[in-house]
C-alpha positions as CSV (number, residue, x, y, z in Angstrom):
1,M,58.8,-0.1,-20.1
2,S,59.5,3.3,-18.7
3,D,63.2,3.9,-18.0
4,S,62.8,4.3,-14.3
5,K,60.6,3.1,-11.4
6,Y,58.0,5.2,-9.7
7,D,57.0,5.4,-6.1
8,L,53.3,5.9,-7.1
9,V,51.2,5.6,-10.2
10,V,47.8,7.3,-10.1
11,I,45.2,6.1,-12.6
12,G,42.7,9.0,-13.2
13,G,43.3,12.7,-13.2
14,G,40.1,14.0,-11.6
15,P,40.1,15.9,-8.3
16,A,41.0,12.7,-6.3
17,G,43.8,11.6,-8.6
18,Y,45.3,15.1,-8.8
19,A,45.2,15.4,-5.0
20,A,47.0,12.0,-4.7
21,A,49.7,13.0,-7.1
22,M,50.4,16.3,-5.4
23,R,50.5,14.8,-2.0
24,A,53.1,12.3,-3.1
25,I,55.2,15.1,-4.4
26,D,55.0,16.6,-0.8
27,F,56.8,13.5,0.3
28,G,59.5,13.8,-2.3
29,K,58.2,10.7,-4.2
30,R,58.3,10.1,-7.9
31,V,54.7,10.0,-9.2
32,C,53.1,9.3,-12.6
33,L,49.6,10.7,-13.1
34,I,47.6,8.9,-15.9
35,E,44.5,10.5,-17.4
36,K,42.7,9.3,-20.5
37,S,40.9,12.5,-21.4
38,K,40.8,15.7,-19.4
39,V,42.5,16.6,-16.2
40,G,40.0,17.7,-13.7
41,G,37.4,15.1,-14.6
42,A,33.7,15.4,-14.2
43,G,34.2,17.7,-11.2
44,L,35.4,20.3,-13.6
45,Y,33.7,19.7,-16.9
46,N,30.2,18.3,-16.2
47,G,29.9,18.1,-12.5
48,A,30.3,20.3,-9.5
49,L,31.9,23.4,-11.1
50,S,29.5,23.6,-14.1
51,S,26.3,22.9,-12.1
52,K,27.3,25.3,-9.3
53,T,28.2,28.0,-11.8
54,L,24.7,27.6,-13.3
55,W,23.1,27.7,-9.8
56,E,25.0,30.9,-8.9
57,L,23.9,32.6,-12.1
58,S,20.3,31.4,-11.8
59,Q,20.2,32.7,-8.2
60,R,21.3,36.2,-9.3
61,V,18.6,36.2,-12.0
62,K,15.9,35.1,-9.4
63,N,17.0,37.6,-6.8
64,V,17.0,40.5,-9.3
65,N,13.5,39.5,-10.5
66,E,12.2,39.2,-7.0
67,T,13.2,42.9,-6.5
68,I,12.2,44.5,-9.8
69,V,9.0,42.7,-10.5
70,S,7.7,43.7,-7.1
71,I,8.0,47.3,-8.0
72,G,6.3,46.8,-11.4
73,R,9.3,46.5,-13.7
74,D,9.6,43.9,-16.4
75,K,11.5,40.7,-15.6
76,F,15.2,40.5,-16.3
77,E,16.2,37.7,-18.6
78,L,19.4,36.1,-19.8
79,S,19.7,34.2,-23.1
80,W,21.2,30.7,-23.0
81,D,24.1,32.0,-25.1
82,E,24.9,34.4,-22.3
83,V,24.6,31.7,-19.7
84,R,26.7,29.4,-21.7
85,K,29.4,32.0,-22.1
86,T,29.7,32.4,-18.3
87,L,29.8,28.6,-17.9
88,E,32.6,28.3,-20.4
89,E,34.6,31.1,-18.8
90,A,34.4,29.4,-15.4
91,I,35.4,26.0,-16.8
92,F,38.2,27.6,-18.9
93,E,39.6,29.4,-15.8
94,R,39.9,26.2,-13.8
95,K,41.1,24.2,-16.7
96,F,43.8,26.8,-17.4
97,Q,45.0,26.6,-13.8
98,Y,45.4,22.8,-14.1
99,S,47.2,23.0,-17.4
100,C,49.6,25.7,-16.3
101,H,50.3,23.8,-13.1
102,I,51.1,20.6,-14.9
103,K,53.3,22.3,-17.5
104,L,55.3,24.0,-14.7
105,L,55.6,20.8,-12.7
106,K,56.8,18.9,-15.8
107,T,59.4,21.7,-16.4
108,N,60.5,22.4,-12.8
109,R,60.0,19.1,-11.0
110,A,60.5,16.6,-13.8
111,D,62.5,14.5,-11.3
112,L,59.3,13.9,-9.3
113,F,56.3,14.4,-11.7
114,T,55.3,12.6,-14.9
115,Y,52.0,13.1,-16.7
116,A,50.9,10.3,-19.1
117,R,48.0,10.8,-21.4
118,G,46.1,7.6,-22.2
119,F,44.1,4.7,-20.8
120,G,45.6,3.1,-17.8
121,K,45.4,-0.6,-17.0
122,I,46.9,-2.6,-14.2
123,I,49.0,-5.5,-15.5
124,D,50.2,-6.7,-12.1
125,P,50.5,-5.2,-8.6
126,H,53.6,-3.2,-9.7
127,T,53.0,-2.5,-13.4
128,V,50.6,-0.2,-15.1
129,E,50.1,-0.1,-18.9
130,V,49.1,3.1,-20.7
131,S,47.5,2.9,-24.1
132,K,47.8,6.2,-26.0
133,E,45.7,7.6,-28.8
134,D,48.4,7.0,-31.4
135,G,48.4,3.3,-30.5
136,E,51.6,3.4,-28.5
137,V,51.7,1.4,-25.3
138,E,53.9,2.2,-22.4
139,E,54.5,0.4,-19.1
140,F,55.3,2.0,-15.8
141,S,56.8,0.2,-12.9
142,T,55.7,1.3,-9.4
143,D,55.7,0.5,-5.7
144,Y,52.1,1.7,-5.2
145,I,49.0,2.3,-7.3
146,T,46.0,4.5,-6.5
147,I,42.8,4.1,-8.5
148,T,40.9,7.3,-8.9
149,T,39.0,6.7,-12.2
150,G,35.8,8.5,-11.1
151,S,32.3,7.7,-12.1
152,S,29.7,8.1,-14.9
153,P,26.0,8.9,-14.8
154,R,23.8,5.9,-14.2
155,T,21.2,5.3,-16.9
156,I,17.8,3.5,-16.8
157,P,17.2,0.2,-18.7
158,N,15.0,0.7,-21.8
159,I,15.5,4.4,-21.9
160,A,17.8,5.5,-24.7
161,V,20.1,8.3,-23.8
162,D,21.3,10.4,-26.7
163,E,22.6,13.4,-24.7
164,K,20.5,15.6,-27.0
165,I,16.9,15.0,-26.0
166,I,17.2,12.5,-23.2
167,M,20.2,13.5,-21.3
168,T,22.4,12.9,-18.2
169,S,24.6,15.4,-16.5
170,D,27.1,14.8,-19.3
171,G,24.7,16.4,-21.8
172,I,22.6,19.0,-20.0
173,D,25.2,21.7,-20.2
174,Q,25.5,21.3,-23.9
175,I,22.0,22.2,-24.8
176,D,21.5,25.0,-27.5
177,D,18.8,26.9,-25.6
178,F,16.6,26.9,-22.6
179,P,14.1,24.1,-23.1
180,E,10.4,25.1,-23.0
181,S,9.8,22.1,-20.8
182,L,12.0,19.6,-18.9
183,V,11.3,16.5,-16.9
184,I,13.9,15.4,-14.4
185,V,14.0,11.8,-13.3
186,G,15.2,11.5,-9.7
187,A,14.6,13.8,-6.7
188,G,17.9,13.5,-5.0
189,V,20.4,16.3,-4.6
190,I,21.4,16.6,-8.3
191,G,17.9,16.3,-9.6
192,C,16.6,19.0,-7.2
193,E,19.6,21.2,-8.0
194,Y,18.8,21.2,-11.7
195,A,15.1,21.7,-10.9
196,T,16.2,24.8,-8.9
197,I,18.5,26.1,-11.6
198,F,16.0,25.9,-14.5
199,S,13.0,27.1,-12.4
200,N,15.1,30.1,-11.2
201,F,15.8,31.2,-14.8
202,G,12.1,31.2,-15.3
203,K,12.1,30.0,-19.0
204,T,11.5,26.3,-18.5
205,K,8.5,24.4,-17.2
206,V,10.0,21.8,-15.0
207,Y,8.6,18.4,-13.9
208,L,10.3,16.4,-11.2
209,I,9.7,12.7,-10.8
210,D,9.9,11.6,-7.2
211,R,9.4,7.9,-6.5
212,G,9.0,8.5,-2.8
213,D,6.5,10.6,-0.9
214,H,8.9,13.5,-0.6
215,I,12.0,14.8,-2.3
216,L,15.5,14.5,-0.7
217,P,14.5,11.3,1.0
218,F,17.7,11.0,3.1
219,E,17.0,14.3,4.8
220,D,14.6,15.3,7.6
221,D,11.1,16.2,6.5
222,D,11.4,19.9,7.5
223,I,14.2,20.3,4.9
224,S,12.4,18.4,2.2
225,H,9.3,20.4,2.8
226,I,10.9,23.8,2.5
227,V,12.8,22.9,-0.7
228,A,9.7,21.3,-2.3
229,K,7.6,24.4,-1.3
230,N,10.0,26.7,-3.0
231,L,10.3,24.6,-6.1
232,E,6.5,24.5,-6.5
233,K,6.4,28.3,-5.9
234,H,8.6,28.7,-8.9
235,G,6.4,26.5,-11.1
236,V,7.9,23.1,-10.7
237,T,5.5,20.2,-10.8
238,I,6.6,17.4,-8.5
239,H,5.2,13.9,-9.2
240,H,5.3,12.3,-5.7
241,K,5.1,8.6,-5.3
242,A,5.5,8.2,-9.0
243,S,6.5,5.1,-10.9
244,L,8.1,5.8,-14.3
245,E,6.6,3.2,-16.7
246,R,7.9,4.5,-20.0
247,M,10.0,7.3,-21.5
248,E,10.7,7.6,-25.2
249,V,11.3,10.2,-28.0
250,I,8.3,10.7,-30.2
251,D,8.5,13.3,-33.0
252,G,11.5,14.9,-31.4
253,K,9.9,15.3,-28.0
254,V,10.0,13.3,-24.8
255,E,6.9,11.4,-23.9
256,Y,6.8,9.8,-20.5
257,E,4.2,7.8,-18.7
258,I,4.0,7.7,-14.9
259,V,1.7,6.0,-12.4
260,C,0.9,8.0,-9.2
261,D,-1.5,6.5,-6.6
262,G,-2.8,4.1,-9.2
263,K,-3.5,6.8,-11.8
264,K,-1.8,6.8,-15.1
265,E,-0.6,10.0,-16.6
266,I,1.1,10.7,-20.0
267,I,3.0,14.0,-20.4
268,R,5.1,15.3,-23.4
269,V,8.0,17.7,-22.9
270,E,10.9,19.0,-24.9
271,K,13.8,17.5,-22.9
272,A,14.5,14.9,-20.2
273,L,17.3,14.7,-17.6
274,L,18.1,11.4,-15.9
275,S,19.5,12.1,-12.4
276,V,19.5,8.6,-10.8
277,G,23.0,8.4,-9.4
278,R,26.4,7.5,-10.8
279,V,28.4,4.3,-11.3
280,P,32.2,3.9,-10.7
281,N,34.4,3.7,-13.8
282,L,36.1,0.3,-13.2
283,K,35.7,-1.5,-16.5
284,G,38.8,-2.5,-18.4
285,I,41.4,-1.3,-15.9
286,G,42.5,-4.9,-14.9
287,L,40.6,-5.5,-11.7
288,E,39.2,-8.9,-12.6
289,E,42.5,-10.2,-13.9
290,L,44.3,-9.0,-10.9
291,G,41.7,-10.3,-8.4
292,I,40.9,-7.0,-6.8
293,E,37.7,-7.6,-4.8
294,M,34.6,-5.5,-4.7
295,G,33.6,-4.0,-1.4
296,K,30.4,-4.7,0.6
297,S,28.3,-2.8,-1.9
298,G,29.5,-5.1,-4.8
299,R,30.1,-2.0,-6.9
300,H,33.1,-0.3,-5.3
301,I,36.6,-0.9,-4.2
302,G,38.9,0.2,-1.4
303,D,36.7,-0.6,1.5
304,D,39.5,-0.9,4.0
305,D,40.3,2.7,4.7
306,T,41.0,3.3,0.9
307,Q,43.0,0.1,0.6
308,T,42.0,-2.8,-1.6
309,N,42.7,-6.5,-0.8
310,I,46.0,-6.1,-2.7
311,P,48.1,-4.2,-0.1
312,N,49.9,-1.8,-2.4
313,I,46.8,-0.8,-4.4
314,F,44.5,1.9,-3.1
315,A,41.3,3.6,-4.3
316,A,39.8,7.0,-3.6
317,G,36.9,9.2,-4.8
318,D,33.8,7.9,-6.5
319,V,35.3,4.4,-7.0
320,S,35.4,4.0,-3.2
321,G,31.7,4.4,-3.0
322,R,31.5,6.2,0.3
323,I,30.6,9.9,-0.3
324,A,30.7,11.0,-4.0
325,L,31.9,14.6,-3.4
326,V,34.9,16.4,-4.8
327,N,36.2,17.3,-1.3
328,M,35.9,13.8,0.0
329,G,37.6,12.4,-3.1
330,E,40.5,14.7,-2.4
331,I,40.7,13.9,1.3
332,E,40.5,10.1,0.6
333,A,43.3,10.4,-2.0
334,R,45.5,12.4,0.3
335,H,44.8,9.9,3.1
336,S,45.8,7.0,0.9
337,V,49.2,8.6,0.1
338,E,49.8,9.4,3.8
339,R,49.2,5.7,4.6
340,M,51.8,4.7,1.9
341,F,54.6,7.1,2.7
342,E,53.9,8.4,6.2
343,G,52.7,5.2,7.8
344,K,49.5,6.9,8.9
345,T,47.5,4.5,11.1
346,R,44.5,6.7,12.2
347,R,41.6,5.7,10.0
348,L,39.7,8.3,8.0
349,S,36.6,9.5,9.7
350,Y,33.4,10.5,7.8
351,D,31.6,11.7,10.9
352,N,32.2,15.4,10.2
353,V,31.9,15.6,6.5
354,C,30.5,19.0,5.4
355,T,28.1,19.1,2.4
356,I,26.3,21.8,0.5
357,M,23.1,21.3,-1.5
358,F,22.6,24.1,-4.0
359,L,18.9,24.4,-3.7
360,E,16.3,27.1,-2.8
361,P,17.2,27.8,-0.2
362,E,20.8,26.6,0.2
363,V,21.2,23.6,2.5
364,A,24.4,22.8,4.4
365,A,24.9,19.7,6.5
366,V,27.4,18.0,8.7
367,G,27.1,14.9,10.9
368,M,23.8,13.2,11.7
369,N,20.2,14.2,11.1
370,E,17.1,13.3,13.0
371,K,16.3,10.4,10.7
372,Q,19.7,8.8,11.3
373,C,19.4,9.2,15.1
374,I,16.0,7.6,15.1
375,K,17.2,4.7,12.9
376,E,20.2,4.1,15.1
377,N,18.1,4.6,18.3
378,I,20.4,7.4,19.6
379,P,18.7,9.6,22.3
380,V,19.3,13.2,21.4
381,K,18.4,16.8,22.1
382,V,17.5,19.0,19.2
383,V,17.4,22.8,19.0
384,K,16.0,24.7,16.0
385,L,16.2,28.4,15.3
386,D,14.3,30.2,12.6
387,Y,16.2,32.6,10.3
388,S,13.5,35.3,11.0
389,V,15.0,35.9,14.4
390,M,18.6,36.4,13.1
391,A,19.6,40.1,12.6
392,R,21.8,39.4,9.5
393,A,18.9,37.5,7.8
394,I,16.6,40.4,8.5
395,A,19.1,42.9,7.1
396,M,19.4,40.8,4.0
397,R,15.7,40.4,3.7
398,K,16.3,36.7,3.5
399,T,14.4,35.3,6.5
400,Q,13.4,31.9,5.1
401,G,15.3,29.0,6.7
402,F,16.5,27.6,10.0
403,F,19.4,26.2,11.9
404,K,19.1,22.8,13.6
405,I,21.7,21.3,15.9
406,I,21.6,17.8,17.3
407,V,23.5,16.9,20.5
408,T,23.6,13.8,22.8
409,N,20.9,13.6,25.4
410,D,23.2,14.0,28.4
411,D,25.0,16.7,30.4
412,K,27.9,16.7,28.0
413,M,25.7,17.5,25.0
414,Q,28.3,16.4,22.5
415,I,27.5,17.7,19.0
416,L,26.4,15.0,16.6
417,G,25.1,17.0,13.6
418,M,23.8,20.2,12.2
419,R,21.6,21.3,9.3
420,A,21.6,24.9,8.1
421,V,18.9,25.9,5.6
422,G,19.0,29.5,4.1
423,E,21.4,32.3,3.0
424,H,25.0,31.8,3.9
425,A,24.2,28.3,5.2
426,S,27.5,26.8,4.2
427,S,29.4,29.5,6.3
428,A,27.7,28.4,9.5
429,I,28.6,24.7,9.8
430,Q,32.4,24.8,9.9
431,A,32.8,25.4,13.7
432,V,30.3,22.7,14.4
433,A,32.2,20.3,12.1
434,L,35.4,21.0,14.1
435,L,33.6,20.2,17.4
436,I,32.2,17.0,16.0
437,K,35.7,16.0,14.9
438,T,37.2,16.7,18.3
439,G,34.2,15.1,20.2
440,Q,33.5,18.3,22.2
441,G,30.3,19.7,23.6
442,I,28.5,23.0,23.1
443,D,30.1,25.2,25.8
444,E,32.8,26.5,23.5
445,L,30.3,27.8,21.0
446,A,28.1,29.4,23.6
447,E,31.0,31.6,24.8
448,L,32.7,32.3,21.5
449,V,32.4,36.0,20.3
450,H,30.8,35.9,16.9
451,P,30.9,38.9,14.4
452,H,27.7,41.0,14.4
453,P,25.6,41.0,12.4
454,S,26.3,37.6,10.9
455,I,24.4,34.4,10.2
456,V,26.8,32.4,12.4
457,E,25.4,34.2,15.4
458,G,22.4,31.9,15.0
459,V,24.7,28.9,15.9
460,Q,25.5,30.6,19.2
461,E,21.9,31.3,20.0
462,C,21.1,27.6,19.3
463,V,23.5,26.3,21.8
464,R,22.5,29.0,24.3
465,M,18.9,27.6,24.0
466,L,20.2,24.1,24.9
467,L,22.0,25.6,28.0
468,N,18.8,27.5,28.9
469,K,20.4,30.9,28.6
470,S,19.2,32.2,25.3
471,I,18.2,35.7,24.5
472,F,14.8,34.6,22.9
473,K,12.9,32.0,24.8
474,S,11.4,29.0,22.9
475,S,8.4,29.0,25.2
476,V,7.6,32.5,23.9
477,F,8.5,32.3,20.2
478,K,7.1,28.8,19.8
479,D,6.7,29.3,16.0
480,K,10.3,30.5,15.6
481,L,12.3,28.4,18.2
482,A,12.2,24.8,19.2
483,C,14.1,22.7,21.8
484,Y,13.2,19.1,22.3
485,S,14.4,15.6,23.1
486,L,14.1,12.7,20.8
487,V,14.1,9.3,22.5
488,D,12.8,6.1,20.9
489,G,11.4,8.2,18.1
490,V,9.3,10.2,20.4
491,K,9.7,14.0,20.4
492,T,9.3,15.7,23.8
493,P,9.6,19.5,24.3
494,L,12.2,20.6,26.8
495,Q,10.9,22.9,29.4
496,R,12.4,26.4,29.0
497,L,11.6,29.7,30.7
């Protein structure tokens, strides 16, 4: 048993767990952070940081080639060794920050912070056991426990994953060279991101298996269409409405069999990437013995505003099953600690969560989309502005994309959601996210002075269109501007001058 009692023990040192530990220190509480492997978790080593580093690099390669090939010069190419070097540098930089921070905390704030390396298991509501690599077992007594053990890539029954030929996101970054061909199973965000990355580099023939009739099935059709169009433009073959019947390694290659519209097709490629979601890491940490109940999904915990059915045990991040994003894991973790030590009673809202999809083009989102409004039968007004009428996009020569803002179908026009598709998309949604959080309408955005030229000026023009005082009129530029109501699933153009 540890020689003293802790206010909080955090099991899992990924982004959520680290955020929970640091927030507890803010309150002057004694906290023990337990991590079995690497601080930073998948978000650092084989998740958000690594994939986005690859995306940024691949975008630069694509942009350079779009310029130089058009004037008759040879394509610019990077070797995988060069790509890998950049990836390792990015990971090391973030890893070094974590390790230095922990070392300094252990030295300067040893009264508050303890780091324990090993596998954490909950013995009872106030005791956590840590099994270390050398076989030593230590117990920690605590008032509260936060479970932030993250998630692992989901696999598919009857498909053997070796992380060499058939891979998940845990193995794709460890390849030795660009594969000549790659099939990606799953057309959600991660699958489409990796399809974008490898097609941008221009050295890999990419196949994307989509079991639906369009990729990114949770998003509106106009977003799915523009992303699919660009993937296909860069040589990606998308198998729509495809059922994967078989995938196996034959003679060192991947052979997969799909059925599309009743027709069977067999294709052989060099590598395969399974991108079919993730599952929470909950095995072996004592949940069953303790009686911690699964939430509504049957796979996650912490359904009651990050709290489990055992009052002093909380959960945050991927194990909570709400939104599997680094920023949301951190927010949930901080929120759980504020509930413990600050008595916070306001429940965590997910209505204004900002997300970025690193595709071609970039897609940023906050709040509801049209599909959700139709499903929930919410009458709305929608305004859509094409990038080609934005001065900054014209200056950048990046005019593909659009802004779409959704508001309530009443005089208040309270903002419900926004989608930004194109260059600098992620920079455009923050003000809208704030207005969603505060429940405000569009008048503030209409009068705000935006920098010129900037992409965010397009947000202002969108709300001006809703107020019928825009610079460009949707009745004139019908192919570039749109303003309509959506009631009972029926789209009706709003009359504008």
